[in-house]
Every structure is written in C-alpha cells, then in structure tokens.
N, C-alpha and C positions, 0 to 999 in steps of 0.2 A: 327222051327217046320214045317215039311212038311205035307201038307194036301192031302188026296186022292182026285181024280177027283170027286168022288161022293160027298164027304163032301164040296168041293169047290163049286160044283153046287148047293148044298142045301143052302149054305151061300149066293151065288149070287142071288138066287131066293127069298130071304127073302124081304118082303116089308120094306121100310125104317122105318115105324112106329113100326116094330117088333124088331128093333135093339136098344139095351140098350146102350145109350151114357152118362148115368148119371155120370159116373166116369171120363169122358173126359172133360177137361175144354174147354170152347168156345174160339176161337181165335178171338180177337178183332182187330180193325183197327190198333192199335199200333203194334201188332205183325206183321201184313202184311206190314206196313210201314218200319219196321226194318228187315224184312226177307231177307236173302241172299241165293242165290243158291250156293251150294257147289258141285263141280264136283270132284270125286276122281282122284288122280293123274294118275292112270292106266286106266282111262275111255277111251273107244274107241267107236265112233259112227259108226255103220255099216248100210249100206242101207238095207231097209226092205227086198227087193227081195233077196239080197245076204244072209242075215241071215236066211230067210226061206229056201233057198236052202240048206245051211249047216245043219239046223235043220232036214231036210228031209233025211240027210245022216246017221242019227243015234243019239243016246243019248249023245255021246261024241263029239258033234259038236264043243264045245269050244276047245278041243284038236286038232280037224281037222283044225280049223281056225289058231291056233298057228303053226301047221305043215306047212300050206301053207305060212304063213308069214315068218317062218324060212327058208323055201326053197327059197323064194324070196330074203331074205337077203344074203343067200349063193351065189346066182347067181350074186349079185351085188359086191361081193368081188373080 
C-alpha cells in the first residue's frame, strides 16, 4: 500500500500515545536473543551521497542505477 506524502506526514506527526498497538504482541527478550538479520540475495548497499544523486535524476532512479552498472559490465568484457 502506497501512502500519500500528506498521509505519511499525518502519521509521522502522531504522538506515540495516540498509536493503537493493542493488536501487536510485545517482543520479549527471547525474541531478540534468537533474532537473525536476513539480507535479501539481491541486496546492494549504495553510499548515501550516490543514492541521493540518482534520486535527484528522477523517479526511475533504480533503472538509472541498473543502466550505469550494465554499461560498466559491458566495458569490462
């Protein structure tokens, strides 16, 4: 579900005591002792400055990143 910027702003400005968490179970110490971080196989960490530059190029920045990487691969062949 995609939220509008307006709705996201409304949610972010809610005080914590206004958020209903009654249907969410508490995470106890046992949960955290056994928790494992799972990184997707196709995960790529991009430096913040580089990602921000690509985001500034337009909404299709993911495609632009892939285009740059593909071009680099082609130059290496």
